[in-house]
VEXDREN-2710 file (C-alpha; in Angstrom, 1 decimal):
% VEXDREN-2710
k/r/px/py/pz
1/MET/127.4/142.2/216.9
2/ILE/128.1/144.5/219.8
3/LYS/128.4/147.4/217.4
4/LYS/125.0/146.8/216.0
5/ILE/123.3/146.5/219.4
6/THR/125.0/149.7/220.6
7/LEU/123.8/151.5/217.5
8/LEU/120.2/150.3/217.8
9/ALA/120.2/151.2/221.5
10/PHE/121.5/154.7/220.7
11/LEU/118.9/155.3/218.0
12/ILE/116.1/154.2/220.3
13/MET/117.4/156.4/223.2
14/THR/117.6/159.4/221.0
15/ASN/114.2/158.8/219.3
16/ASN/116.1/159.4/216.1
17/ILE/114.8/156.5/214.2
18/ILE/112.0/156.2/211.5
19/PHE/109.8/153.2/211.1
20/GLY/108.7/152.4/207.5
21/GLN/105.8/150.1/206.7
22/ASN/106.6/146.9/204.7
23/ASN/105.0/143.5/204.9
24/TYR/107.9/141.1/205.1
25/SER/106.4/138.0/206.6
26/SER/106.4/134.9/204.4
27/LYS/103.4/133.6/206.3
28/THR/100.1/135.3/206.0
29/PRO/97.3/133.8/208.1
30/ILE/93.9/133.3/206.5
31/SER/90.8/131.5/207.4
32/ILE/89.8/129.2/204.6
33/GLY/86.9/127.2/206.0
34/SER/84.0/129.2/204.9
35/ILE/85.4/131.5/202.1
36/GLU/83.8/131.0/198.7
37/GLU/84.7/132.6/195.5
38/SER/83.6/132.2/191.8
39/VAL/84.3/134.3/188.7
40/PHE/82.1/135.3/185.8
41/LEU/83.1/136.9/182.6
42/HIS/81.0/139.2/180.3
43/CYS/82.6/139.7/176.9
44/ASN/81.4/141.7/173.9
45/THR/80.9/138.7/171.7
46/THR/82.2/135.1/171.2
47/THR/83.0/135.2/167.5
48/PHE/85.9/137.4/166.3
49/LEU/87.8/138.2/163.1
50/CYS/91.5/138.7/163.4
51/GLY/92.1/142.4/163.9
52/GLU/89.2/142.8/166.3
53/THR/89.3/143.3/170.0
54/LEU/87.8/141.0/172.6
55/LEU/86.5/143.2/175.5
56/PHE/85.7/141.7/178.8
57/LYS/84.5/142.5/182.3
58/LEU/85.5/140.1/185.2
59/TYR/83.2/139.6/188.2
60/SER/84.5/137.9/191.4
61/LEU/81.6/136.8/193.6
62/ASN/80.9/135.0/196.8
63/PRO/78.0/132.8/195.5
64/THR/77.0/131.6/198.9
65/GLN/76.5/135.1/200.3
66/LYS/75.6/136.5/196.9
67/THR/78.0/139.4/197.3
68/PHE/81.0/140.7/195.4
69/SER/84.1/138.9/196.7
70/THR/86.7/140.7/198.7
71/ILE/89.1/137.8/198.8
72/SER/91.2/138.1/195.6
73/LYS/92.7/141.3/194.4
74/VAL/93.9/139.8/191.2
75/GLY/92.1/137.8/188.5
76/TYR/93.4/136.0/185.4
77/VAL/91.9/135.8/181.9
78/GLU/93.4/133.5/179.2
79/LEU/92.7/132.4/175.7
80/LEU/93.5/128.8/175.0
81/ASP/93.9/127.1/171.6
82/ALA/92.5/123.7/170.6
83/ASP/95.5/122.1/172.3
84/ASN/94.7/123.8/175.6
85/LYS/97.8/126.0/175.2
86/SER/97.6/129.5/176.5
87/ILE/98.2/132.0/173.7
88/LEU/97.0/135.2/175.4
89/LYS/96.9/136.0/179.1
90/GLN/95.9/139.1/181.1
91/LYS/96.3/139.7/184.8
92/ILE/93.5/141.9/186.0
93/LEU/93.3/144.1/189.1
94/LEU/90.1/143.4/191.1
95/LYS/88.5/146.3/193.0
96/ASN/85.4/145.6/195.0
97/GLY/85.1/142.3/193.1
98/THR/85.3/143.5/189.5
99/GLY/88.0/144.2/186.9
100/LYS/88.2/144.8/183.1
101/GLY/90.5/144.3/180.2
102/ASP/90.8/143.2/176.6
103/PHE/92.7/141.1/174.0
104/PHE/93.6/142.1/170.5
105/ILE/93.0/139.2/168.2
106/ALA/96.2/139.2/166.1
107/SER/96.4/138.0/162.5
108/LYS/98.8/135.1/163.5
109/LEU/95.9/133.2/165.0
110/LYS/94.3/130.5/162.8
111/THR/90.6/130.0/162.1
112/GLY/89.1/127.7/164.6
113/THR/87.7/127.2/168.1
114/TYR/89.4/128.6/171.2
115/LYS/88.6/128.6/174.9
116/LEU/88.3/131.8/177.0
117/ILE/88.8/131.1/180.7
118/ALA/88.9/133.2/183.8
119/TYR/89.9/132.4/187.4
120/THR/91.7/133.6/190.5
121/ASN/94.4/131.8/192.4
122/TRP/91.8/131.0/195.1
123/THR/89.2/129.5/192.7
124/LEU/91.9/127.2/191.2
125/ASN/91.5/125.1/194.4
126/LYS/88.2/123.9/192.9
127/PHE/90.2/122.7/189.9
128/GLU/88.0/122.9/186.7
129/ASN/85.0/123.9/188.8
130/GLY/86.8/127.1/189.8
131/ILE/87.3/128.3/186.2
132/TYR/84.8/130.3/184.1
133/LYS/85.0/129.0/180.5
134/THR/83.3/129.6/177.2
135/ASP/84.1/128.6/173.6
136/ILE/85.4/131.4/171.3
137/PHE/85.3/131.3/167.5
138/ILE/88.1/133.1/165.6
139/ILE/88.1/133.6/161.9
140/ASN/91.2/134.6/160.1
141/PRO/90.1/136.3/156.8
142/PHE/93.8/136.7/155.7
143/ASP/94.4/133.0/155.7
144/GLY/92.5/132.3/152.4
145/THR/93.4/128.7/152.0
146/LEU/92.2/127.6/155.4
147/LEU/89.1/129.8/155.2
148/GLU/88.1/128.2/151.9
149/GLU/88.3/124.8/153.6
150/ASN/85.8/126.0/156.1
151/ILE/83.5/127.8/153.7
152/ARG/81.9/125.1/151.6
153/ASN/80.5/125.8/148.2
154/LYS/77.5/123.8/149.3
155/SER/75.8/125.2/152.3
156/VAL/76.2/123.0/155.4
157/GLU/73.5/123.2/158.0
158/VAL/74.7/123.9/161.5
159/LYS/72.6/122.4/164.2
160/SER/71.9/124.6/167.1
161/SER/72.3/123.7/170.7
162/LYS/72.3/125.4/174.1
163/ASP/75.9/126.4/173.5
164/PHE/75.6/127.6/169.9
165/HIS/73.4/130.0/168.0
166/SER/73.1/132.6/165.4
167/ILE/71.3/135.7/166.7
168/LYS/67.8/136.1/165.2
169/THR/66.4/139.4/164.0
170/ASN/64.4/141.2/166.7
171/GLU/65.1/138.4/169.2
172/THR/64.7/139.9/172.7
173/ILE/66.1/138.1/175.7
174/LYS/65.0/139.0/179.2
175/GLN/65.4/137.2/182.4
176/ASP/62.5/137.0/184.8
177/ASN/62.4/139.2/187.8
178/ASN/65.1/141.5/186.6
179/PRO/65.5/144.4/189.0
180/ILE/66.3/146.7/186.1
181/SER/65.1/147.3/182.6
182/LEU/66.4/149.3/179.6
183/LYS/64.8/151.4/176.9
184/THR/66.0/153.4/174.0
185/ASN/64.5/156.6/172.7
186/LYS/63.9/154.9/169.3
187/ALA/63.9/151.5/167.7
188/LYS/65.5/152.6/164.5
189/TYR/68.4/155.0/163.9
190/ALA/70.2/156.7/161.0
191/THR/74.0/156.4/160.6
192/ARG/76.0/158.5/163.0
193/GLU/72.9/159.3/165.1
194/LYS/72.8/159.7/168.8
195/VAL/71.3/156.8/170.8
196/SER/69.8/157.6/174.2
197/LEU/69.7/154.5/176.3
198/THR/68.1/154.6/179.8
199/ILE/68.6/151.9/182.5
200/ASN/65.6/152.0/184.8
201/SER/65.1/150.5/188.2
202/ASN/62.1/148.2/188.4
203/LEU/61.9/148.8/192.2
204/ASN/60.8/151.7/194.3
205/GLU/64.5/152.6/194.9
206/PRO/67.7/152.8/192.9
207/VAL/69.3/149.5/192.1
208/LYS/72.9/149.6/193.4
209/GLY/75.3/147.2/191.9
210/ASN/77.9/146.8/189.2
211/PHE/77.1/146.1/185.5
212/SER/78.7/146.1/182.0
213/VAL/77.1/147.2/178.8
214/SER/77.9/146.2/175.3
215/VAL/76.3/147.3/172.0
216/ARG/77.5/145.3/169.0
217/LYS/76.3/144.5/165.4
218/THR/74.9/141.0/164.7
219/ASP/75.4/138.9/161.6
220/SER/75.1/135.4/160.3
221/LEU/78.3/134.1/161.7
222/PRO/77.9/131.2/164.2
223/THR/78.3/132.3/167.8
224/PRO/78.9/130.2/170.9
225/THR/76.4/131.1/173.7
226/PRO/78.2/131.8/177.0
227/ALA/76.5/131.6/180.4
228/ASN/74.7/134.8/181.4
229/SER/74.8/136.3/184.9
230/THR/71.6/134.4/186.1
231/THR/72.6/130.9/184.9
232/PHE/76.2/131.5/186.3
233/LEU/74.9/132.4/189.7
234/SER/72.6/129.5/190.1
235/SER/75.3/127.0/188.9
236/SER/78.1/128.3/191.0
237/LEU/76.2/127.7/194.2
238/HIS/77.1/124.0/193.8
239/LYS/80.8/124.5/193.2
240/LYS/82.4/124.7/196.6
241/ASN/86.1/125.2/197.2
242/SER/87.6/121.7/197.2
243/VAL/89.1/120.3/200.4
244/HIS/92.0/118.0/199.5
245/ASN/95.3/116.8/200.9
246/GLY/97.3/118.5/198.2
247/LYS/98.9/121.9/198.5
248/ARG/96.3/124.7/198.6
249/ILE/96.9/127.7/196.4
250/LEU/96.9/130.9/198.5
251/PRO/94.6/133.8/197.4
252/GLU/96.1/137.1/196.4
253/PHE/94.0/138.9/198.9
254/ARG/96.3/141.9/199.4
255/GLY/97.8/142.1/195.9
256/GLU/100.0/140.2/193.5
257/ILE/102.4/137.6/195.0
258/VAL/105.9/137.0/193.9
259/SER/107.4/134.0/195.7
260/GLY/110.4/131.8/195.7
261/LYS/113.1/130.2/197.9
262/ILE/116.8/130.5/198.7
263/ILE/119.0/127.5/198.6
264/ALA/122.3/127.2/200.5
265/LYS/125.3/126.1/198.6
266/GLU/126.5/124.3/201.8
267/ASN/124.0/122.2/203.7
268/THR/125.2/123.6/207.0
269/LYS/124.0/127.1/206.1
270/GLU/120.9/128.4/207.9
271/LEU/117.9/129.2/205.7
272/LYS/115.6/130.7/208.2
273/GLY/115.5/134.5/208.8
274/LYS/117.4/135.6/205.8
275/THR/116.4/138.9/204.2
276/VAL/115.5/138.9/200.5
277/ALA/114.9/142.2/198.6
278/LEU/112.8/142.9/195.6
279/SER/113.3/146.1/193.5
280/ILE/111.1/147.3/190.7
281/PRO/113.3/150.2/189.5
282/GLY/112.2/153.2/187.6
283/LYS/110.9/156.8/188.1
284/TYR/108.2/155.5/190.4
285/PHE/109.9/152.5/191.9
286/ALA/108.9/149.8/194.4
287/PHE/111.2/148.3/197.0
288/LYS/110.1/145.3/199.2
289/LEU/111.8/143.1/201.8
290/ALA/110.9/139.6/203.0
291/LYS/112.2/137.2/205.6
292/THR/112.6/133.5/204.7
293/ASP/111.0/130.7/206.7
294/GLU/112.6/127.4/207.8
295/GLN/112.7/126.0/204.3
296/GLY/114.0/129.3/202.8
297/ASN/110.7/130.3/201.2
298/PHE/109.8/133.9/200.8
299/ASN/106.8/135.9/199.5
300/PHE/106.4/139.5/198.3
301/ILE/103.1/141.2/198.0
302/LEU/103.2/143.9/195.3
303/ASP/101.5/147.2/195.4
304/GLU/99.2/148.1/192.5
305/HIS/101.6/150.8/191.4
306/PRO/104.1/151.0/189.7
307/LEU/103.0/148.8/186.8
308/ALA/106.5/148.3/185.6
309/SER/107.4/144.6/184.9
310/ASN/111.2/144.5/185.2
311/ALA/112.3/143.5/188.7
312/VAL/115.4/142.3/190.5
313/VAL/115.4/139.9/193.5
314/GLN/118.5/139.4/195.6
315/VAL/119.6/138.0/198.9
316/MET/120.5/140.9/201.2
317/GLU/123.1/139.3/203.5
318/LYS/126.8/139.7/204.0
319/ASP/127.3/136.0/203.0
320/ARG/124.9/136.4/200.0
321/ASN/127.3/134.6/197.7
322/GLU/126.6/131.4/199.7
323/TYR/123.0/131.3/198.5
324/SER/121.1/131.0/195.3
325/ILE/117.6/132.1/194.5
326/VAL/114.9/130.0/192.8
327/LEU/111.7/131.8/191.9
328/ASN/108.4/129.9/191.8
329/GLU/107.0/129.6/188.4
330/THR/103.6/131.1/187.5
331/ILE/100.8/128.6/187.9
332/GLU/100.2/127.1/184.5
333/ASN/97.3/124.8/183.5
334/HIS/96.5/123.8/187.0
335/PHE/93.1/122.7/185.7
336/GLY/94.1/120.1/183.0
337/ALA/92.7/119.7/179.6
338/LEU/89.4/121.5/179.1
339/PRO/86.8/120.0/176.6
340/PHE/85.6/122.0/173.6
341/SER/81.9/121.6/173.1
342/ASN/81.7/123.5/169.8
343/GLN/83.4/123.3/166.5
344/LEU/83.4/126.2/164.0
345/HIS/81.6/125.4/160.8
346/LEU/81.2/128.0/158.1
347/ASP/79.2/127.8/154.9
348/ALA/78.7/129.9/151.8
349/LYS/76.1/132.1/153.3
350/ASN/78.7/133.4/155.9
351/LYS/81.2/134.5/153.2
352/LYS/79.6/137.9/152.5
353/ASP/79.4/138.8/156.2
354/ILE/83.1/137.8/156.7
355/GLU/84.1/140.0/153.8
356/ASN/82.1/143.0/154.9
357/ARG/83.3/142.7/158.5
358/SER/86.9/142.2/157.4
359/VAL/86.8/145.3/155.2
360/ALA/85.2/147.4/158.0
361/ASN/87.7/146.1/160.5
362/GLN/90.7/147.0/158.2
363/ILE/89.3/150.5/157.7
364/GLU/88.9/151.0/161.5
365/ASN/92.4/149.8/162.1
366/ASN/93.8/152.2/159.5
367/TYR/92.3/155.1/161.5
368/TYR/93.4/153.7/164.8
369/LYS/95.4/156.8/165.7
370/ASN/92.2/158.9/165.4
371/LYS/90.3/156.5/167.6
372/LYS/92.7/155.3/170.3
373/ASP/91.5/154.2/173.7
374/SER/93.0/156.4/176.4
375/LEU/94.9/155.0/179.3
376/ALA/94.4/156.2/182.9
377/SER/97.0/158.6/184.0
378/ILE/100.2/157.0/185.5
379/GLN/100.0/156.8/189.2
380/LYS/102.8/158.9/190.7
381/THR/103.8/156.9/193.7
382/ALA/106.2/158.5/196.2
383/PRO/109.2/156.5/197.5
384/PHE/108.7/154.6/200.7
385/PHE/110.9/157.1/202.6
386/TYR/108.8/160.2/201.5
387/PRO/108.6/162.9/202.9
388/LEU/111.8/162.5/205.0
389/GLN/114.3/162.8/202.2
390/LYS/116.6/165.6/201.4
391/GLU/117.7/166.1/197.8
392/TYR/120.7/167.4/195.8
393/VAL/119.8/168.2/192.2
394/LEU/123.3/168.0/190.7
395/ASP/122.7/170.5/187.9
396/ASP/122.4/173.1/190.6
397/TYR/126.0/172.6/191.5
398/THR/129.3/172.2/189.7
399/ARG/129.3/168.9/187.9
400/PHE/132.0/166.3/188.7
401/PRO/132.5/163.1/186.7
402/THR/133.0/160.7/189.6
403/LEU/131.1/159.7/192.7
404/LYS/134.2/160.4/194.9
405/GLU/134.4/164.0/193.8
406/THR/130.6/164.5/194.0
407/ILE/130.6/163.2/197.6
408/ILE/133.5/165.4/198.6
409/GLU/132.3/168.6/196.8
410/VAL/128.5/168.4/196.8
411/LEU/127.0/165.8/199.2
412/ASN/127.8/167.4/202.5
413/GLU/126.0/164.7/204.6
414/VAL/127.6/161.8/202.8
415/TYR/131.1/160.3/203.0
416/TYR/132.8/157.1/201.8
417/LYS/135.4/154.6/203.0
418/LYS/137.6/152.2/201.1
419/GLU/138.9/149.0/202.7
420/LYS/140.8/146.4/200.7
421/ASP/139.5/147.7/197.4
422/THR/135.9/147.7/198.7
423/TYR/133.9/151.0/199.0
424/SER/131.2/151.8/201.5
425/ILE/129.0/154.9/201.8
426/HIS/128.0/156.5/205.1
427/ILE/125.9/159.3/206.3
428/LYS/126.5/162.2/208.7
429/ASP/123.8/163.6/210.8
430/TYR/124.6/167.1/212.0
431/SER/121.6/167.1/214.4
432/ALA/123.2/164.2/216.2
433/GLN/126.6/166.0/216.2
434/GLY/128.6/163.9/213.9
435/ASP/128.8/160.5/212.4
436/ALA/125.9/158.8/214.0
437/TYR/125.4/156.2/211.4
438/ASP/127.2/153.3/209.8
439/GLU/126.7/152.0/206.2
440/ALA/123.4/153.0/204.6
441/LEU/120.9/151.5/202.3
442/VAL/122.0/152.5/198.8
443/MET/119.8/152.4/195.7
444/VAL/119.9/153.7/192.2
445/ASP/116.4/154.3/190.7
446/GLY/115.1/152.2/193.6
447/LEU/117.4/149.2/192.7
448/LEU/119.3/147.9/195.7
449/ILE/123.1/148.2/195.2
450/GLN/125.1/145.9/197.5
451/ASN/128.5/146.1/195.7
452/LEU/129.1/149.8/195.8
453/ASN/132.3/149.6/193.7
454/GLU/130.1/149.8/190.6
455/LEU/128.9/153.2/191.6
456/PHE/132.4/154.5/192.0
457/GLU/133.0/153.6/188.4
458/TYR/129.7/155.1/187.1
459/ASP/129.6/158.3/185.2
460/MET/127.9/160.8/187.4
461/GLN/126.9/162.9/184.4
462/ASN/124.0/160.4/184.1
463/ILE/122.7/161.2/187.6
464/TYR/119.9/163.7/187.9
465/LYS/119.7/164.0/191.7
466/VAL/120.6/162.3/195.0
467/SER/117.9/161.7/197.6
468/PHE/118.9/160.7/201.1
469/VAL/117.5/160.2/204.6
470/ASN/120.1/161.0/207.3
471/GLN/118.3/159.2/210.1
472/GLY/118.0/155.7/211.2
473/TYR/115.2/153.9/209.3
474/VAL/113.4/150.7/210.2
475/TYR/111.9/149.1/207.1
476/GLY/110.5/145.6/207.4
477/PRO/113.0/143.3/209.2
478/LYS/116.0/145.7/208.7
479/VAL/117.4/148.7/210.5
480/PHE/119.1/151.0/208.0
481/ASN/121.6/153.6/209.0
482/GLY/120.2/156.1/206.5
483/ILE/119.0/155.8/202.9
484/ILE/120.6/157.1/199.7
485/ASN/118.9/156.8/196.3
486/PHE/120.6/158.0/193.2
487/VAL/118.2/159.0/190.5
488/THR/119.4/158.7/186.9
489/LYS/118.2/161.1/184.1
490/LYS/116.5/158.3/182.2
491/ASN/115.6/156.1/185.1
492/ASP/117.3/153.2/183.3
493/TYR/120.1/152.0/185.6
494/GLU/121.2/148.4/185.3
495/THR/123.4/146.8/187.9
496/LYS/126.6/145.0/186.9
497/THR/126.4/142.7/189.9
498/SER/125.9/139.0/189.0
499/GLY/125.7/135.8/190.8
500/ASP/123.3/133.1/192.0
501/PHE/122.1/135.3/194.8
502/ILE/120.6/137.8/192.4
503/LYS/117.9/137.2/189.8
504/SER/116.4/139.5/187.2
505/LEU/112.8/138.7/186.2
506/THR/109.9/140.0/184.2
507/ILE/106.7/140.2/186.3
508/GLU/103.4/139.9/184.4
509/ARG/101.7/143.0/185.7
510/PRO/98.0/143.9/185.5
511/GLN/96.7/145.5/182.3
512/PRO/96.4/149.3/182.7
513/ILE/93.0/150.7/183.1
514/LYS/91.6/152.1/179.8
515/LYS/88.8/154.4/178.8
516/TYR/87.4/153.0/175.6
517/TYR/86.9/155.2/172.6
518/THR/83.5/156.4/171.5
519/PRO/83.0/159.2/169.0
520/ASP/81.0/162.4/169.6
521/TYR/79.3/163.7/166.5
522/SER/77.8/166.7/168.3
523/ASN/80.9/168.5/166.9
524/LYS/82.3/168.3/163.4
525/ASP/85.8/167.2/164.3
526/SER/85.2/163.6/163.2
527/GLU/82.8/164.0/160.4
528/ARG/85.4/163.3/157.6
529/ILE/86.8/160.2/159.4
530/PRO/85.2/156.9/158.2
531/ASP/83.3/155.1/160.9
532/PHE/82.9/151.4/160.4
533/ARG/82.6/150.3/164.0
534/TYR/80.8/147.0/164.7
535/GLN/81.2/147.7/168.4
536/LEU/79.2/150.8/169.0
537/PHE/79.6/151.0/172.7
538/TRP/81.4/149.2/175.6
539/LEU/81.0/150.4/179.2
540/PRO/82.6/147.9/181.5
541/GLU/81.9/149.8/184.7
542/ALA/78.3/150.9/184.8
543/THR/77.2/151.8/188.4
544/LEU/73.6/152.8/189.0
545/THR/72.9/155.3/191.7
546/GLU/69.5/156.7/190.5
547/LYS/66.2/155.2/189.5
548/GLU/67.1/156.2/185.9
549/THR/70.6/156.1/184.5
550/PRO/71.1/157.7/181.0
551/LEU/73.8/156.5/178.6
552/ASP/74.5/158.0/175.2
553/PHE/76.5/156.8/172.2
554/TYR/76.5/157.2/168.4
555/THR/75.8/154.8/165.7
556/SER/78.4/154.2/162.9
557/ASP/78.3/154.0/159.1
558/VAL/77.5/150.3/159.3
559/LYS/73.8/149.5/158.8
560/GLY/72.1/146.5/160.3
561/GLN/70.9/145.1/163.6
562/TYR/72.7/145.7/166.9
563/GLN/72.4/143.9/170.2
564/ILE/72.4/145.7/173.5
565/SER/73.7/143.4/176.2
566/ILE/73.7/144.2/179.9
567/GLU/75.2/141.8/182.5
568/GLY/76.0/142.2/186.1
569/PHE/75.0/141.8/189.8
570/THR/73.3/144.0/192.3
571/ASP/74.7/144.6/195.8
572/LYS/71.9/142.4/197.2
573/GLY/73.0/139.5/195.1
574/ASN/70.6/139.5/192.2
575/ALA/71.8/138.7/188.8
576/VAL/71.0/141.0/185.9
577/SER/71.0/139.8/182.2
578/ILE/69.2/141.8/179.5
579/LYS/69.4/141.8/175.7
580/GLU/67.6/144.2/173.5
581/PHE/68.0/145.2/169.8
582/ILE/68.1/148.4/167.7
583/THR/68.4/148.9/164.0
584/VAL/70.6/151.3/162.0
585/GLU/69.1/152.1/158.6
END
């Protein structure tokens, strides 16, 4: 203890200490009295064939103030089957109250009615009232037996209701007092012809806000009717955050939360104030520290990047073997059983549309490589100790097979000790005239290594470089006497350490941002590729900055009627919901 105090005093006196930023508190204060949040989902349709993609835009709003919500930074979208079991789930990053994503409808799903829901951790405090939900019909054209049971030889009339309809030809749906309107340069188009769509402000100024645009073919298949932006906004005003005596779910207002607790194997062991570390190893790694509270609880707030999902959590104490880690499970079905208001009924008149749509879908999927959506470039995040590190790229020196030899022959600022078969690594600081530091923080690809013996048995031919900081470094609740990070050639190091104090886990990370494919027939590169798109255009992030906003896309080889749907909200809290139609001949 005296040695640690002396070291810290020395570092402070010499000003030779670096402070890194890391939120390590397990308690984050938040005022919950007047914070309201509701979620709305705009999806490209509500009836799908297996092999198609469900596209969605998630809006997080403060319905009281009629603004985009800044509370939650993470939203959730799930697809539930008829037994209310979650079969698909996406975690969505929310920026300025909006996010986007998609689900591929796999062929393993059966024909029937499903439920699409959206929520944030914060809205779950309203129970079912905090969840956006709409029925989804899925038709599996590859399951012939089940499909024939639904398609009757004798036509069955389907009664329409407010939640169920088939789109009528030339049906135009406009909400009153829309601040924007849309027009196309024509009403009818040829195949593979350019469509010029213009969104106009109905005011004397540009309408600022956030909107999503979908252009999709209509057919005879029954389609559940979801709420639009206007009806959602009016209904959500009456759904306040519930106040109850149960445990309130905290909002993810700074990012994703990974939480858990440590348990002492002996009841006499203190739980409070223990350091727990989380590593998301890789080329662009994350490293977080947290302190436990009186009950041993800890929380980590994850950064947006990296989006890697493999993580390791471990107790970072000398007596770590005296503790075990229990991670909190993901919130599952906090809302109970949700009712299904619609049932899918197909009749003989739907059969032709199902066949045509299935054939078009299979052709499109066969040419997937030519029509792939593009992912946003990988965010290159710097290590938390950047730009203080020095580096040794080992190929620039004579290679040695062991860490011992590499330290002695290459890493001038590093040395090791061995006491009772246990290795430790230390750092020299020549600016401080000698061995100013004790044992350092040691990582491989950003993964915390506490038992250094495994490194002295590791083949150094797999190491690309060694980065180190030969200064004292304060990071969260810890003072490190330097930092060493070994970087492997494939960024794939796996620790051999095991025990109750260390847990490997897979974190469900947000879906990466995509730019959705749309062809450009102004050049001839794609003219020989079949185009059987039913979804002509999907723009989840339409921001309007001028009185007129032009959008262009091309029709496909599929003739028929297409619905243009725009949903969203203005910065002044007005809902926008517009539906128009064009025809491809």
